[in-house]
N, C-alpha and C positions, 0 to 999 in steps of 0.2 A: 507538703512533701519536702519542704526545705528550700532555702533560697537557691542553692546550687541547681536543684532540679528545675526550679521555676525559670532559671536562665537557660538551662539545657534545652527545654522543649521548644521555645521559639527559635533557638539557633538551629536545632535539628530540622525543623520545618523550613526555615529559610535556606538551609543547605540543599534540601531537595528542590526548592524553588529554583535555585541557581543551576542545579543539575539538569532539570527539565528545560530551563532557558537555553542551556548549551545545546541540547538536542534540537530545540526549536531553531537555533541558528544553523543547524545542519539540514534544515528543510523538513523536519518532522513537525507538521503544523499542529497536530493534536497536542504536542508537548507544551505548546503555549498555554493551553487551557489548564494543564496540570501545574505549570509554573505559577500562573495567576492564582489558582486555588490554594496552593501551599504558601504563597506569599501572604494572602489574606488571612489564612489560619495562623501563620506565624505572627502576624501583626496582632491578631486577636488574642493569642496567648501572651503577647507582650503587654497588653493593656493592664492586667493586674499589677504589674510592676509600677506603672504610672499611678495607678489608684492608691498603691501603698504609700507613694510619695505625697500625692495631693488627692485626697478623697473628694470626689465630685460625681454626681449622677451621670454626667456626660460621658465618663469613661465606660460605664456599663452599657450605655446606648451604642457607643462606638464599637465595643467588643461584640455585641449582638449583631450589629450591622456587618462587621467583618466576617464573623462566622457564617452568617446567612449567605453573604456574597461568595465566600469561599466554597460553600457547598453547592451553590448554584453553578459555579465553575466546575466543581467536581462532577456534577450531573452531566454537564455538557462534555467534559473530557471523556467520560464513560460512553456517552451516546455517540461521540464522534467515531468511536470504534465500531459501534453496533448499529446505530440508527440516528444519524446527525439531526439535531434540532427537533427531535420528536417531542411533541407536547410542550413546545417552548413557552407558549402563552400560559399554560397551566402551571409550569414550573416558576415562571416569573410571578404569577399570582400567589403561589405558595410562599415564595421569598417575601413578597410584599405583606402578606398576612402575618407571617412570622415576625417581621420587623414591626408591624403595627401593634401586635399583641405585646411584644417586648417593650415597646415605647409606653403603652398603656400601663403595663405592670410597673415600670419604673416610675411613672407619674403617680401611681397610687401606692408606691413603696411596697410592692408585693413580689419579693424575690422568688418564691417558689413558682409563681405563675410565669415570671420572666424566664426562668431556667427551663420550665416545661415547654413553653412556647418555642424557645430556641431549639431544644432537643427534638421536638416533634417536627419542626420545620426541616431540620437537617436530615431526620429520618426519611421524610417524604421525598426530599430532593435526591437522596441516595437510592431509595427504593424504586422510584419510577424507571430509571435506566435498567434496573435488574429485570423488570417486567419485559422490557423491549429486548433484552439480551438473551432470553432463555433459548430461543431457537437459532441463535447466531454464534454459538460457542464452537468455533471450528478448530481450535488448537488448544494444546495444553496450557499455553500462556494465557489464552482467553479465559480458560476455566479457573486458573489460579487468580487472575484479576477479578473475576466474578465472585469467587469465594472470599477474597479480601474485602470487596465492597459489601458483601452480605454481612460480614462481621462488623464492619463500620456501621451499617444501617441498624443491625440488632443492638449494638452498643448504645446508640442514641435512643432507640425505642425503649430499651430496658431502663436506661438512665432517666429518661423523661417520665417513665411510668412510676419510678421509685423515688421521685423528688420529695414527696411527703415524708419518706423515711430517712433520706440522706440529708435533708435540710429542712428546717422549720422557720416559720415567720419570726423575724427578729434575730436569727442567727447570722453571724458574719460569714460571708462567702469563703474568704481565704482560709478560715479555720474549720470549715465544715467537711464532713465525709464526702459530700458531693464533689468538692474541689479536689480531694485526694483521688477519688475514682476517675474524675475527668482527666487529670494529669497522667495517672498511671495507664489507663486504658487508651488514651490518645497517643501515648508513647508507643504502646504495643501495636495497636491496630493501625495507627497512622504510619508507623514504620513499615508494617506489612503491606499496606496499600501502596505506599510509595515505591517499595522494592518491586512489587508485582507490576505496577505501571511502568517503572523504569525498564523492567525486563521486556515487556511487550514492545516498548518503543525501541529498545536496542535491537530486538529481533527484527522489527520492521525495518530499521536502518540497515542491518546486515542483509536482509532480503532485498532491499532496494539496491544496495551496492552489488549484490550478486546478479540481479537482473540487468543492471547497467553494464556489468562485465560481460554479459552474454548477448546483449542487444546492440545492433548497429544503430547509432543515434539518428542518422539521416533517413534510412529506409524504414526503420522500425522492425526489420527482419532480424533473425538471429545472425550473430557473427560466427566465425570459425569455431570458437570455443563453445558457443551456444549450440551450434549444429552438432558437434561431437557429443555433447551432453544429451541432446534430445534423441539422437540416434541410439545412444547407449541405453536410454530408458526404454526403447522399443524391444530390446532383447531379441526374442525369437522372430518377431515381425520384421526385423531388419535383415533377416537371412534370405528374403525374397523381395523382389520389386525392381523398380527401375530408377535410375538417377540421371538427371538432366543438368548439364552445365551450360550456361549461356553467357553471352558477352555482347555488349552494345557495339555495333560496327562504327568505326571511325569516330569514337567518342571524343578523342582529343580534338578533332577538327570541330566538333560541335561546341566544345568549351571555348576553343580559340575564336570561333566566329561569332558565337552568340552569348558568351559569358558563362561564368560558373554558376550563376543563379539559375539560368535556364537549364544548364547541365544537371544541376541537382534535381530539377523537376522531371527531367528525363529519367534519371535513376529512380525517383519515387514512383513514376508511372510504371516502369517495368517491375519494380518491387510489388506494387499493388496487384498487378496481373498474376505474378507468381504466388502471392499470398492467396488470391482467390482460387487458383488452381490447386493449392495445397489444403483446401478446407476440409476435405474428407481424410483426415489422419495423415496428410502429407507434411513434409518439413521443408520450409523455404528459408534460405539464408543468403546473405551478401558476404562474399569472401574477401571483398576489397575492391576498390576502384569501381569498374563497371562489370565485374564478374559475379555471377549469381549461381546458386545451386538449388535444385528442387529434387527432393527424394520422395518417391511415391511407393510406399510399402504395398506389396501384393500386386502391383500393376505390371503386366507384361510389356514387352517392347512396343507392341502395336498400340496399346492403349496410351502408353507414355508418349509415343511419337505424335499421336493425335492431339494430346494435351499440349505438347510443346508447340505444335503448329498453330493451335488456337491462340496460345500466348504470343507467338511471333506475329501473327496477323493482327491480333487485337492491339498489341503494343504499337505497331507502326500506324495503324488507323487512328489510335487515340492521340499520338503525338501530332499527326497531321491535322487533326480537327480541333485540338485544344491548346496547342502551344504555338507562339509566333516564330516558328522555325521554318525557313523557306526551303530547306533541303529535306529530302526524305531520310528519316532516321529508321534504321533497321537493327535487327539483332540476329546473331547466329547461335545455333544450339547443337550441342553434342550429347549423345544419349548412350547409355549402356545399362545392361541388366546385372543384377547381383549374381555372382557365380558361387557355386559350392566351394570352390578352391580359394575364394577370397579370404584373406586373413582379417580384413577390416573393411569398412566402407570406403577407405581411402584407395583400395585397389580398384573399386568400381569408379571412383572419381578419376583415377589416372586414365582408365579406358575412355571415360566420357570426355576427358580433356583432349585425348587424341582424336576423338570424333569431332570435337569442336575445332581443333586445328584443321581437320580435313574440310569442315564446313567453310572455314575462312579461306582456305586455299582454293576452293571450288567457286569462289565468287561471293561469299557471305549471304546473309538473309536466307538461311535455309537450315534444315534439321538434318544432321548426319547421325546414323546409328552405327555403333561399333560392331555389332554382330547381327546376324539375320533375324528377322522378326519371328517371334514365337507364334503359336496359334492365336490369331487375333480374336479378342473379345469385343473390340470396337474398332474396326478398320478405319484408317484415315479416309477423309472425304476425297472424292475424285478431284476436287479443286485444290489439292495440296501437293503440287508437283515438286515442292522444295524439300521433300523428305528423301534422303539418299541413304541407302543401306550399304554398309561396308562388308 
């Protein structure tokens, strides 16, 4: 295909290797497999340039080894997305058999056998991940990546099957139709696969950044932005229900007396309790410091007050039994229900905040409700005197 094109192909593959390496440095671990794969393939396409300078059988063996290794990495890069390390032993065996057949073909000077062994090995290494991926294509990016991998697999299958037509025994590789097809199709399908893989990695990176922007790193709960987003997705379900605001009592004193490390564990303990309370379609969030919010769609004030009191008691009990804190650690809770006149969930939060302030002013370690209980579906236990109704 010409000297310029022979230089272009390995440079293109190396460029993709560097691009994936950059993503790997950003914490996208699967990009490391893609980078290694494209590096091997780039080196494999560079071998004919060395062969043209100094003809030696070792160059052919090196190229076969690089291509087989590159496609072993390709198979793992695909499977890392769908089914990591699936049939790893079988894939390593295919890699080894392909390299062995190529070595044998070079030893007996049988170029068609060498090329067929290399192509069929690459085909199998690409095809196996496709079998694992069929029921795991959850997004458009996944389906595009799957389609690109199918094309690469078919390219090697067809090319390996037509070796007797595109090259004959005694024909030089560089001047054969096989070499022409290899470079042309590798440029097209290799480019398509690389772009599809890059797209999936970029989407994953953006999704990770979006999650990080909505999650509080210490508690693992949503932050304010994440809470607003989650409530917005509920739509009509957010028009009814109850909202709880809670705050750890005298938290600064806990930090000052026992250190911030134990203070963090106190925050995590309350977050875990709220997360458990939110399992049935509720939304829990940390709004900052020691302040938390729990939204319970569809729950009336009676049910929400009972849940808040369970969290309150369980939190204090857990801190006393699991953490080396000698003082009693408690939390106060304010509760309000969603009203028809509310323009947003923040109106409900404002009322719950007032109820929380009332709980603090009445001595802390209690649940205050901003408005009278509605018809109870699960009345609070008689052992919950800390619930006060405004």
